[in-house]
N, C-alpha and C positions, 0 to 999 in steps of 0.2 A: 668380638666383644663377649666376655664371660657373662653368663646368665645365672641368676640366683632365684630360688623360690621366694614368692611373696607370701610369707606366712604359710597358712594351710589352705590357701585359695586355689592352688593348682596353677596359678599364673607364674610365668618366669619373667623376670625383669632384668634388664642390663645393669651391670655393676655401676655404671655412670648413668645419672638421670639429668635430663635437661631442665634446669631451673629457669624461671621466667619472670622473676619479680621486678625486673627493670623495664620490661616490655611495655611501651606506651609512654614512658618518660625519657629515661636515658637511652633506651634502645628503640628506634623508630620501627614501625610496622614492617617495612620492607626488609630491614636487617633481621628482624625477628623471624619472618617467614623463611629467609634464607637459612637461618640457624636451624629451623625445624628440618628443612630438607637435607642439610649437611649432616646433621646428627643422625637422622634415619639412615642415610646412605652409609654411615660409618658404624652401624650396628646398634645404636642407641634406640631402645623401644619404649622409653619411659619418659614422660613429660609431667612435670609438677607445676601447679599453679594454685591460686587462691582467689576467692572473691574480693579480698581486700587489696590485691595487687593492682597497680604497681606501687612500689614504695620509693623512697628517696625523692620527695617526701611522700608519706601517706596523706591523702587528701580526700575529703568527702566527695568532691566532684570527679575523682578519677576511680572510684571504687568500681570494680568490674571491668576496667578498660583492658587489662592483660587478658582476661578471659575472651573479650571481644576480639582482640588481636589473633588469638588462637583460632577463634571461631571463623574469622574471615578466611584464614588459610584452609581450615577444614571445608568450608563451603566451596572453595575453589578446587579442593582435591578430595572429593567425596569417596573415591576408591581407596584412599590410603588410611581410612579410619581403623582398619584392622591391623595396621602396621605398628601401632603403638598403644601403650597402656597409659590412660589419662587419669591424673589424680588432681583433685582440687580440694578446697577446704572451706568450712563454715566458720565465719567469724563469730565471736561471742563476747562474753563479759570482759571488759578491759579493752575492747576494740570499738571505740565509740563512733567510728566513722560508718559503721554498718548497723542499721536498725538502732541507732542511738546507743549502742553498747548493750542491747538486750541479751540476757544469757541464752545459751543454747537450750532448746526445749522442743517438745512436740509441737509447740505453737509456731516456732521459727523454722524448723527443719523443712517442711514441705515447700514453703515459698522460697527459702534459700536455694534448695536444690533446683526448683523450677527456673529461678533466675539464672543459675549457673548453666543449666541445660540450654537455655535460650541463647545466652551469650557465647557459649562454646559451640553452638550449632551442632549438637550431637544428641543422640537418642539415649545415651547411657553414660554414666560416669563410673569408670572402672574401680577407682578407689576414692571414697569420700571420707575426708578427714575432719575431725574437730580441731580447730586451730589453737585453742587455748582452753584449759579447764575452767569451768564456772567457778570453782573454789579458789582459783589462783594457781600460780606456778612459781617455782624458784629459778626459772630460765631468764635469760637476758640480764644477768648480773644481779638478780634479786636474791640469789643464794646467800649473799653476805648478811642480809637481815631477815632471812626467811623464818617465819614463825607460824606453823600450821595449828597452833593450839586452839585458835578460835573456830576451827572447822567443826561441823556437826555431821557425824558419820551417817546418821539416819537420813539427813537431807541429801547428802551426796549419793547414797545408794538409791534413794527415790528418784533423783534426777537421772542417774544412769539407766534405771529401769524405764523411766519415761522416754529417754532419748533412744534407747535400743529398740523399744517397741515401735517407735515412729520410724526408725531406720528400717525395721523389718517390713513395714507397710510400703516403703519406697523400693525395697528389693522386690517385693511382690508385684509392684506396678512396673518393674523393669527399669526404673530410673537410675538406680545405682546397683553395683555388683558387690562391692566389698567395703569394709569400714576400717579406718585407721585413726590414730591419735597424733597429736603434736604438742610439744612442750609439756608432756605428762611425766609423772613420777613413777617409781617402781610400784608403790602401793596402788596408785590409781589404775595403772595398766593391768595389774593382776585382778583388780575388782571388776574392771570392764570385761576381762576374759572369763572370770568366774560366773558372773551374772548371765553372760551370753550362753555359756554351756548349760547352766541350769534351766534357762527359759527357751533355749533353742532359737535365739535371736542372732543377728550378725555378730560374729566373733572378730575381735580386733586382730588385724593382720600385720600392722606395722606401727611404729612410733617414730615420728619425725622430730628429732631433737638436734640441737647444736652439737657438733662434734668435730674436733681438729686436733692438731698437735698442741694447740694452745688451750683447748677446752675439752677435758677428758672426764667429765662427770659421769659419763655413761659406763665407765669401765668397771664399776663395782655392782651395785644392786640391780641396776637396769640390765647389765650384762647377764646376770643370773636369771632375771625374768626372761630374757631372750632365749637362753639355753633351755629353760624348762617349759616355756609357754609358746615357743615358735612365733614370737612377735619381734620381727627383725627391725634393725635401725635403718631409717632413711636419714642420712646425715646432712644437715644443712650448715652453711658457712664453713666448709672443709678447708677453706683458704683464710679463715679468720677474717672475713670481710675484706680480703685483699692484703692484709698484713703479711701473710706468708709469701707473697710475690716479692717482697722487698721494696715495693714502690713508694712506701711511706717512710722508709728509714731516713734518719736525719730530721724526723718530724716534718717531712715535706707533705704538701698537698697538691698533687698534680691536677691540672685543669681537667674538668669533666669527669674526675674520679668520684667514687662514692663518697670519699672524705670531703670533697668540695661541696657536697650537699648535706652531709652529716658529719660535723667536724670531729666528734669523738667516736665515731663508728659504733654507736650504741654502747658506749662505756668501755670499749676495747682499747682505747688510746691511754696507755699509762707508760711511765718510765720503764717499769719491768717488762712490759710487752716488747718494747724496742730491743731490749737486751736479749730476751728470749728469742725473738725473730732472728737477731743476728747470729745466735748460736745455731739455729736451724739452717740459715743461709750458708754458714761456714761448713756445716756437715754436708749439705747437698754438694757444695763445691768439692769437698774432699772426695766424694763418691762420683764426681763428675756427672752430676744430675741437675736438671732444671729443678729448682725448688718447688715449682708448681707440680711437676710430675711426681716428685718425692712425696709431697704432702697428700696428693690424691691417691697414689698407690699405697701409701701406708694406711690411709683410711679404708680403702677397698680390701686390704689384707686382714683387717680385724675380724675375729671369728664370729662376731654378732652382726656384721654388716650385710644388709640386703642391697642397698644402693646408695651411692654418694652423689648428692645433688649439688651440681655446680651451676653457677651463673656466669654468663658472658655478656658484658654490656655491649661488646662489639664482636663482629665476626672474626677478627684477627685473634681475639682472646679465645674464641672457640677453637680456631685452628691450633693455637698453642696447646690447649688442653688435649685435643684429639691426638696430637703428635706423641703424647705420652700414654695414651690408652693401652692397657694390657701390660704395662711395666711390671716386671717381677722384682720384688725387693731384693737387692744384692745381699749376699751373706754378711751377717754382722751389723747390717744397717738398723734392724729393729732393736737390737740390744743397745746401740748407741743412742737411738731416739729415746728409749726408756731412761737412759742415764741422763740425758738432757731434761727429760721431764721431771726427774727427781730434783735436778738442779734449778729448775725454773717452773715450779708447780703453780697452777692457777695465776698466770701473770696479769689477769684482769678480772 
């Protein structure tokens, strides 16, 4: 498994990251534990979770359940903690199921970290991420009506300073090692990095945003941030919530699938999406590739990619993904993908 640097932390993470957001709902604990062991045995050393997981659906009474599932495995396998990099996230404004949606601040950070440590049954979180900016985000289809004109720069900078100083105290305590972002913008990421460098506080190591053949907003300004600031992408939804597997073509809803629980896949179901997916399925067939393998290999090949976070609701899905690990993009495929992207831009 290829390893990539995690920002400037000195850590190396596998180019594929085991996502966990279905663990505890769609994925039972026994299957989740088997996934951890299989992933580690195949060279994956990176596991990503969040205090708000599981999803599909998100519910107040299941907050933290995925972390508990991981923690039960860790408790049963204490000698394996050094085998993987563990990342989790702090919920914030707009995520009402945790702390009634209280924004991220020095008042929420210590208790949130303590809660995650207890559920994960670990002494330290390797990468602690802020799940959603307090000021809002254009992710999850909010880009269509995004308007940051009501933001107040001074308030945002004050919040960043407050949060980073609180994170420094957690680093000093040994509770966390490094800091990352999620659903952030180019301006926001740069400000987090600038302030940390000026103050000597934890510097942002990564940004976890949606990225796939169907969602390429990272390709421009954020790619430039990555190149200049060493803040690599951790891509979530690299299979476009399952669309790129082809299982939803024909507007079908397979039993037990993510779409059976979230009918519009978070706003991804559109007429144009099905047309775009078919174009990518046809391209994969032309190159004699599994479309899942093609989609993940393309993501992993991007110059700003640190790790591609995939989720497997079942162990058989994990086996399919691992069968394509390390795939090298055939000559000419990247150019063909770019041509399809021009023909089917922003399909949802």
